[in-house]
C-alpha positions in Angstrom: 50.4 -27.3 -44.8 47.8 -30.1 -44.9 48.8 -31.1 -41.4 48.3 -27.5 -40.3 44.8 -27.4 -41.8 43.9 -30.7 -40.1 45.1 -29.3 -36.8 43.0 -26.2 -37.2 40.0 -28.2 -38.2 40.5 -30.6 -35.2 41.0 -27.6 -32.9 37.8 -26.0 -34.3 35.9 -29.3 -33.8 37.2 -29.6 -30.3 36.2 -26.0 -29.6 32.7 -26.7 -30.9 32.5 -29.8 -28.8 33.6 -27.9 -25.7 31.2 -25.1 -26.5 28.3 -27.6 -26.8 29.3 -29.3 -23.5 29.4 -25.9 -21.8 26.0 -25.0 -23.2 24.5 -28.3 -21.9 26.2 -27.9 -18.6 24.8 -24.4 -18.3 21.3 -25.6 -19.2 21.6 -28.4 -16.7 22.8 -26.0 -14.0 19.9 -23.6 -14.8 17.4 -26.4 -14.5 18.9 -27.5 -11.2 18.7 -24.0 -9.8 15.1 -23.6 -11.0 14.1 -26.9 -9.4 15.9 -26.0 -6.2 14.2 -22.6 -6.1 10.8 -24.3 -6.7 11.5 -26.7 -3.9 12.5 -23.9 -1.5 9.3 -22.0 -2.5 7.1 -25.1 -1.9 8.7 -25.7 1.5 8.3 -22.0 2.4 4.7 -22.0 1.4 4.0 -25.2 3.3 5.6 -23.8 6.4 3.7 -20.6 6.0 0.4 -22.4 5.6 1.1 -24.5 8.7 2.0 -21.5 10.7 -1.2 -19.7 9.5 -3.3 -22.7 10.5 -1.7 -22.7 14.0 -2.4 -18.9 14.3 -6.0 -19.4 13.1 -6.5 -22.1 15.7 -5.0 -20.0 18.5 -7.0 -16.9 17.5 -10.2 -18.9 17.3 -9.6 -20.3 20.8 -9.0 -16.8 22.2 -12.2 -15.6 20.5 -14.2 -18.4 21.9 -12.9 -17.7 25.4 -13.7 -14.0 25.1 -17.1 -14.8 23.8 -17.8 -17.1 26.7 -16.6 -14.4 29.1 -18.9 -11.8 27.5 -21.8 -14.2 27.4 -21.3 -15.1 31.1 -21.2 -11.4 32.1 -24.4 -10.7 30.1 -26.2 -13.6 31.7 -25.1 -12.4 35.1 -26.3 -8.9 34.4 -29.6 -10.2 33.1 -30.2 -12.3 36.2 -29.4 -9.2 38.4 -31.8 -7.0 36.4 -34.6 -9.6 36.7 -34.0 -9.9 40.4 -34.0 -6.1 40.8 -37.2 -5.9 38.7 -38.9 -8.6 40.8 -37.8 -7.1 44.1 -38.7 -3.4 43.2 -41.6 -3.8 40.8 -44.4 -2.8 43.1 -42.4 0.1 44.5 -41.7 1.4 41.0 -45.4 1.0 40.0 -46.4 3.0 43.1 -43.8 5.7 42.3 -45.0 6.0 38.7 -48.7 6.2 39.8 -47.8 8.8 42.5 -46.0 11.0 39.9 -48.7 10.7 37.3 -51.6 11.3 39.7 -49.7 13.7 41.8 
């Protein structure tokens, strides 16, 4: 009978030991998964930030090119308007005077 009780106690102790080992293993696995998830998140964010920086640079270059095109067109139009003004100024003054005086 005593032997049976010792076996039961030993089995109970072994079960408690296995339970504690399983609990520690589960905690370690949970930590490992959390660390892995954090590393994946950091890598994803670093890649996303790098891609965003590339896109910003690309868009900025496109904007600069378009701005230069618009500026060049405006300067060309201004030069043409000034040339037209200088060429036709006296004609326009005469036309205005004729219309006012009649």
